[in-house]
C-alpha positions as CSV (number, residue, x, y, z in Angstrom):
1,M,-7.2,13.5,31.1
2,R,-6.9,9.1,31.5
3,D,-8.5,6.3,29.8
4,S,-11.3,5.2,30.4
5,V,-10.5,1.2,30.2
6,F,-6.3,1.2,30.7
7,N,-7.0,3.7,33.6
8,E,-2.9,5.3,32.2
9,T,-2.4,9.4,31.4
10,V,-3.1,10.7,27.5
11,L,-0.1,11.7,26.2
12,W,-2.1,13.0,22.9
13,S,-5.8,12.2,21.2
14,G,-6.8,13.0,18.1
15,R,-9.1,12.2,15.2
16,P,-8.5,11.9,10.9
17,K,-7.8,15.2,9.4
18,V,-8.3,13.5,5.7
19,V,-10.9,10.9,5.1
20,A,-9.7,9.1,2.1
21,T,-10.9,5.5,0.5
22,P,-7.7,4.0,0.2
23,L,-6.9,3.1,-3.3
24,F,-7.5,-0.8,-3.3
25,Y,-11.2,0.2,-3.2
26,I,-11.0,2.5,-5.3
27,V,-10.2,0.2,-7.5
28,G,-12.2,-2.5,-6.5
29,A,-15.3,-0.2,-6.5
30,A,-14.3,1.1,-10.8
31,V,-14.3,-2.7,-11.4
32,C,-17.6,-3.7,-10.1
33,G,-18.9,0.0,-11.1
34,V,-18.3,-1.3,-14.5
35,T,-19.5,-4.6,-14.3
36,S,-22.2,-3.5,-13.0
37,A,-22.3,-1.6,-16.8
38,I,-21.2,-4.7,-19.3
39,S,-24.0,-6.8,-17.2
40,T,-27.1,-3.9,-17.8
41,A,-26.0,-3.3,-21.5
42,S,-26.0,-6.8,-22.1
43,A,-29.5,-7.5,-20.5
44,I,-30.6,-5.2,-22.9
45,V,-29.5,-7.3,-25.9
46,V,-30.7,-9.8,-24.7
47,T,-34.0,-8.7,-24.1
48,K,-33.8,-6.6,-27.3
49,A,-31.5,-9.2,-30.1
50,L,-33.1,-12.2,-28.6
51,N,-36.8,-11.5,-27.1
52,A,-35.4,-13.5,-23.8
53,S,-35.7,-12.5,-19.6
54,P,-32.5,-10.9,-18.5
55,T,-33.7,-11.1,-14.1
56,Q,-30.6,-12.5,-13.4
57,L,-27.9,-10.2,-15.7
58,L,-30.4,-7.1,-14.3
59,A,-29.8,-8.8,-10.5
60,F,-26.2,-9.1,-10.7
61,A,-26.0,-5.7,-12.4
62,A,-27.8,-4.5,-9.0
63,W,-25.4,-6.5,-6.7
64,M,-22.2,-5.0,-8.3
65,A,-23.7,-1.7,-8.4
66,S,-24.0,-2.1,-4.0
67,L,-20.6,-3.1,-4.2
68,A,-19.5,-0.5,-6.2
69,V,-21.1,2.6,-3.6
70,A,-19.9,-0.2,-0.7
71,F,-16.8,0.6,-1.8
72,S,-16.8,4.4,-2.2
73,F,-18.3,5.5,1.0
74,L,-18.5,2.5,3.4
75,P,-14.7,3.4,4.6
76,R,-14.4,7.1,4.5
77,W,-17.8,6.4,6.3
78,W,-16.5,4.2,9.5
79,R,-12.6,6.0,9.1
80,S,-14.2,9.9,10.2
81,E,-15.6,8.1,13.1
82,L,-12.5,6.7,14.6
83,E,-10.1,8.3,17.5
84,Y,-7.0,8.4,18.5
85,L,-5.1,8.3,22.5
86,L,-1.7,7.5,23.1
87,T,-1.1,7.1,26.7
88,D,1.5,6.1,29.1
89,R,2.0,2.9,27.6
90,H,-0.2,2.3,24.7
91,I,-1.8,3.5,21.8
92,V,-5.1,3.3,21.4
93,V,-7.7,2.9,18.0
94,Q,-11.2,2.9,19.0
95,R,-14.6,3.4,17.1
96,G,-17.3,4.1,19.5
97,K,-17.4,1.1,21.9
98,L,-15.1,-0.9,18.7
99,R,-11.0,-0.7,19.6
100,R,-7.7,-1.9,19.0
101,S,-4.3,-1.3,21.3
102,I,-0.9,-2.0,21.1
103,E,1.8,-1.3,23.4
104,R,4.6,1.7,22.8
105,R,7.6,-0.9,24.3
106,S,6.3,-3.5,21.3
107,I,6.8,-1.3,19.1
108,S,9.6,-1.6,16.3
109,Y,9.6,0.4,13.5
110,A,7.2,3.2,11.9
111,R,6.0,3.7,8.4
112,I,5.1,6.6,7.3
113,H,2.3,7.7,4.1
114,W,2.1,11.2,3.0
115,H,-0.7,12.2,1.4
116,P,0.3,13.6,-1.8
117,K,-2.9,16.6,-2.2
118,H,-3.0,17.4,1.3
119,P,1.0,18.9,3.0
120,G,1.5,18.1,6.1
121,V,-0.9,15.3,6.4
122,G,-0.6,11.5,6.6
123,D,-1.0,8.1,7.4
124,L,1.4,6.8,10.6
125,E,1.6,2.9,10.5
126,L,3.1,1.5,14.2
127,V,5.0,-2.3,12.9
128,R,6.1,-4.9,15.9
129,A,8.7,-7.4,14.8
130,V,7.1,-10.3,15.2
131,P,9.6,-13.8,14.5
132,T,8.7,-15.6,10.7
133,G,8.4,-19.6,10.7
134,A,5.0,-20.8,10.2
135,L,3.4,-19.2,13.5
136,R,4.5,-15.8,11.4
137,R,1.7,-12.4,11.7
138,R,1.4,-9.1,10.7
139,L,0.9,-6.7,14.1
140,S,0.0,-3.4,12.9
141,I,-2.1,-0.4,14.2
142,T,-2.6,2.7,11.9
143,L,-3.1,6.0,12.5
144,T,-5.0,7.3,9.6
145,G,-4.9,10.6,8.1
146,V,-3.4,12.5,10.9
147,V,-1.7,15.7,11.4
148,A,1.7,15.6,10.9
149,P,2.0,12.2,11.9
150,D,6.3,12.1,12.3
151,R,5.1,14.4,15.5
152,V,3.0,12.0,16.5
153,W,5.8,9.8,16.1
154,A,8.1,11.5,17.9
155,I,6.0,12.0,21.0
156,L,5.6,8.5,20.9
157,R,9.0,8.1,21.2
158,G,9.4,10.3,24.1
159,V,11.3,12.8,21.9
160,V,10.5,16.6,20.9
161,P,8.8,16.8,17.6
162,S,12.4,19.4,15.7
163,A,11.2,22.3,14.3
164,P,10.3,21.3,10.5
165,A,8.9,18.4,11.9
166,G,5.7,18.2,10.2
167,D,5.4,18.8,6.7
168,G,6.8,15.5,4.1
169,H,7.7,18.1,1.4
170,R,11.4,18.2,3.4
171,L,13.6,15.9,3.1
172,L,14.5,13.0,5.9
173,S,17.4,14.3,6.5
174,Q,15.8,18.0,7.5
175,R,13.5,17.1,9.9
176,L,15.5,14.7,12.1
177,D,14.8,15.8,16.1
178,E,17.8,17.3,18.3
179,G,21.3,16.7,18.5
180,E,21.2,13.9,15.7
181,R,23.5,14.0,12.8
182,V,23.5,11.8,9.7
183,L,26.8,8.6,10.1
184,W,25.9,7.7,6.6
185,S,23.7,8.5,3.7
186,A,23.7,6.4,0.2
187,H,20.5,5.4,-2.3
188,P,20.0,2.1,-4.5
189,A,22.5,1.3,-7.3
190,D,21.0,2.7,-10.6
191,G,21.0,0.3,-13.1
192,W,18.8,-2.0,-16.2
193,H,18.5,-5.1,-12.6
194,K,15.4,-2.1,-11.2
195,W,12.8,-3.0,-14.1
196,L,12.9,-6.7,-13.5
197,P,9.7,-8.0,-11.7
198,S,12.0,-8.8,-8.2
199,G,10.7,-13.2,-7.0
200,L,8.7,-15.3,-8.4
201,R,5.3,-13.0,-7.5
202,G,6.5,-10.5,-9.6
203,V,7.1,-12.5,-12.2
204,G,3.8,-14.1,-12.6
205,S,2.5,-10.3,-12.2
206,V,4.2,-10.0,-15.0
207,L,2.9,-13.5,-16.7
208,L,-0.8,-12.0,-15.5
209,G,-0.7,-8.8,-16.7
210,V,0.5,-9.8,-20.1
211,L,-2.3,-12.7,-20.7
212,L,-4.7,-10.1,-19.5
213,G,-3.5,-8.0,-22.4
214,A,-2.9,-10.8,-24.4
215,F,-7.1,-11.8,-23.9
216,A,-8.1,-7.6,-24.7
217,V,-6.6,-8.1,-28.0
218,V,-8.5,-12.0,-28.6
219,T,-12.0,-10.7,-27.2
220,A,-11.5,-7.7,-29.3
221,A,-10.8,-9.7,-32.5
222,H,-13.9,-11.4,-31.8
223,A,-15.7,-8.7,-30.7
224,V,-15.6,-7.6,-34.6
225,R,-16.5,-10.2,-35.8
226,S,-19.5,-11.2,-34.1
227,I,-20.8,-7.2,-35.3
228,R,-19.7,-7.8,-38.3
229,I,-22.3,-11.1,-38.2
230,V,-25.1,-9.6,-37.1
231,T,-25.2,-6.5,-39.4
232,A,-25.1,-8.5,-42.2
233,A,-28.0,-10.5,-39.8
234,G,-29.7,-7.8,-40.5
235,L,-29.7,-5.9,-37.1
236,D,-29.8,-1.5,-37.3
237,P,-26.7,-0.2,-36.3
238,E,-28.8,2.5,-35.0
239,S,-31.2,0.3,-32.5
240,L,-30.6,0.3,-28.4
241,S,-30.0,-3.5,-29.1
242,F,-26.3,-2.9,-31.3
243,V,-25.4,0.3,-29.8
244,A,-26.0,-2.1,-26.0
245,L,-23.7,-4.7,-28.5
246,V,-20.9,-3.2,-29.0
247,A,-21.0,-0.9,-25.5
248,S,-20.9,-4.4,-23.6
249,L,-17.7,-5.4,-25.7
250,S,-15.8,-2.6,-25.6
251,L,-16.1,-2.2,-21.9
252,T,-15.1,-5.8,-21.8
253,I,-12.3,-4.9,-23.6
254,V,-11.0,-2.4,-21.7
255,L,-11.4,-3.5,-18.9
256,L,-9.3,-6.5,-19.4
257,V,-7.0,-3.6,-21.0
258,A,-6.9,-1.3,-17.8
259,A,-6.6,-4.3,-15.0
260,G,-3.3,-5.9,-17.5
261,A,-1.5,-2.0,-17.4
262,A,-1.7,-1.8,-13.8
263,I,-1.0,-5.2,-12.8
264,L,2.3,-4.2,-15.7
265,Y,2.9,-0.7,-13.6
266,A,2.2,-2.0,-10.0
267,S,4.6,-4.8,-10.9
268,V,6.8,-3.1,-13.2
269,V,6.9,0.7,-13.3
270,R,5.9,1.8,-10.4
271,P,8.6,-0.1,-8.0
272,A,11.6,1.3,-10.4
273,R,9.8,4.8,-10.2
274,L,10.3,4.5,-6.6
275,A,13.6,3.3,-6.0
276,A,14.7,6.3,-8.1
277,R,13.3,7.7,-4.9
278,T,14.6,5.9,-2.5
279,R,17.0,7.9,0.1
280,Y,18.9,6.5,3.1
281,L,19.8,7.1,6.0
282,I,21.9,6.0,8.9
283,T,22.0,8.6,12.1
284,D,23.2,7.9,15.2
285,R,20.4,7.1,17.0
286,R,17.7,5.8,13.8
287,V,18.0,4.1,10.0
288,L,15.9,5.8,7.8
289,I,14.3,5.5,4.8
290,Q,12.2,7.3,2.8
291,R,11.0,6.5,-0.7
292,G,8.4,8.9,-2.5
293,D,5.8,9.6,-0.1
294,E,6.0,6.9,2.0
295,E,8.8,7.1,5.1
296,L,10.1,4.3,7.4
297,H,11.5,5.0,11.3
298,L,13.4,2.7,12.7
299,D,14.6,2.8,16.4
300,R,19.1,1.3,16.1
301,S,18.1,-0.1,19.6
302,R,16.3,-2.8,17.1
303,I,18.8,-4.0,15.4
304,I,20.0,-7.1,17.0
305,D,22.4,-8.0,14.1
306,V,22.7,-7.2,10.2
307,I,22.0,-9.5,7.2
308,D,23.2,-9.2,3.4
309,A,22.9,-11.2,0.8
310,P,23.6,-11.0,-3.2
311,G,21.2,-9.0,-4.9
312,P,20.9,-8.2,-8.3
313,G,23.8,-6.6,-10.5
314,G,26.5,-7.6,-8.1
315,L,25.3,-5.9,-5.5
316,R,24.1,-6.2,-1.9
317,D,20.4,-6.2,-0.1
318,V,21.3,-5.1,3.6
319,F,18.6,-6.7,5.7
320,L,18.0,-5.2,9.2
321,V,17.5,-7.9,11.5
322,L,14.9,-6.4,15.2
323,D,14.1,-7.4,18.2
324,G,10.9,-6.6,20.7
325,P,8.9,-8.2,23.8
326,R,8.1,-11.7,22.9
327,A,9.9,-11.0,19.8
328,R,13.5,-12.8,20.2
329,A,15.0,-12.7,15.9
330,V,17.3,-15.3,17.0
331,A,14.5,-17.0,13.6
332,A,15.3,-13.6,11.9
333,S,12.6,-11.1,12.6
334,G,11.8,-8.4,11.2
335,A,12.8,-7.3,7.8
336,F,11.3,-10.9,6.8
337,G,8.1,-10.8,8.5
338,E,6.5,-9.4,5.3
339,A,5.8,-9.5,1.5
340,S,7.2,-7.0,-0.6
341,G,4.2,-5.3,-1.0
342,A,3.4,-4.3,2.5
343,G,4.8,-1.3,2.6
344,L,9.0,0.0,3.2
345,Q,10.5,-2.6,5.4
346,P,13.7,-2.3,7.3
347,V,15.6,-3.4,4.0
348,L,18.4,-1.2,1.8
349,H,18.4,-2.2,-2.0
350,R,21.3,-2.5,-3.8
351,V,23.6,-1.3,-2.0
352,T,27.9,-0.8,-2.7
353,D,28.9,0.4,0.2
354,V,28.2,-2.9,2.6
355,D,30.2,-2.9,5.4
356,S,30.4,1.0,6.3
357,V,26.4,0.3,6.9
358,R,27.9,-3.2,9.2
359,Q,30.7,-0.8,11.0
360,I,27.7,1.5,12.1
361,L,25.4,-1.1,12.6
362,R,27.3,-2.7,14.4
363,P,26.2,-3.6,18.2
364,A,27.6,-2.1,21.1
């Protein structure tokens, strides 16, 4: 079988086994749905209590409801028709006449995101290192919902998949290639520093979460005061207008609290929990990082330099500088090309034995 565009031999082809809505769209659907409910309740209050036209509020509610439905179903509909091809030289993701591709030789490393509810199924993200600076951009292609993504990655690397491959519940050390040996293993040093937000973005997220919580408290205080005022003015507590008013205020407070809590969890609690589940492996062929349901697979031949920098608690962070076609790493590419929230990066955080890492990864 040959690809119709590149005229190359197809080594593997597949489709999504599990089609799931990404978390970003789930959150967006929830926010839009709650906002639609708030606007609808406000329209009822405006109509019943103030005898005003609710047209604008209802139109906004309908728009938010439409967005909620779109966020819920469109991503799944789009992903359900994807097709994946692995040829001699390219990886192709296509849907109908639309297609994206990346050269196999330009791939710097792979990230695997195992599906927590479907064993053996996950997303395979293929990332190409790019130079840092003003022209920095992210080049990656993702094969979502594939069966045994680590087996697909092995085929892409040109090696025979090991027998335990395809089981995301196994440790990475149990899914090595045939004959591959572990030379060094560690995990981030534990300590209270892991609970501190990292960088200006983390600090800003914490401040935003606290600010939303404060807004929720202020809104709750004003809501109680407003309900007392309208009750004293003669609004029947059993009327539809009163119920709609309470529902609108309550949903607003819940939305603020949920948003603040989610931001604090994502910026403080989740990184600390993931740090406790992180494991680093250096073998005679690759650098492997496992963090919960996520994995990073990096061939050592892509590493041209190792840079360590001071980290929290007097420890060191080890950055692996990568190289690739038309992405020379003299300007520190690879590890420095993405934001911290983009997923696992070729960085070993809070390492206690930097000299051993340098000695093992020293270019020949």
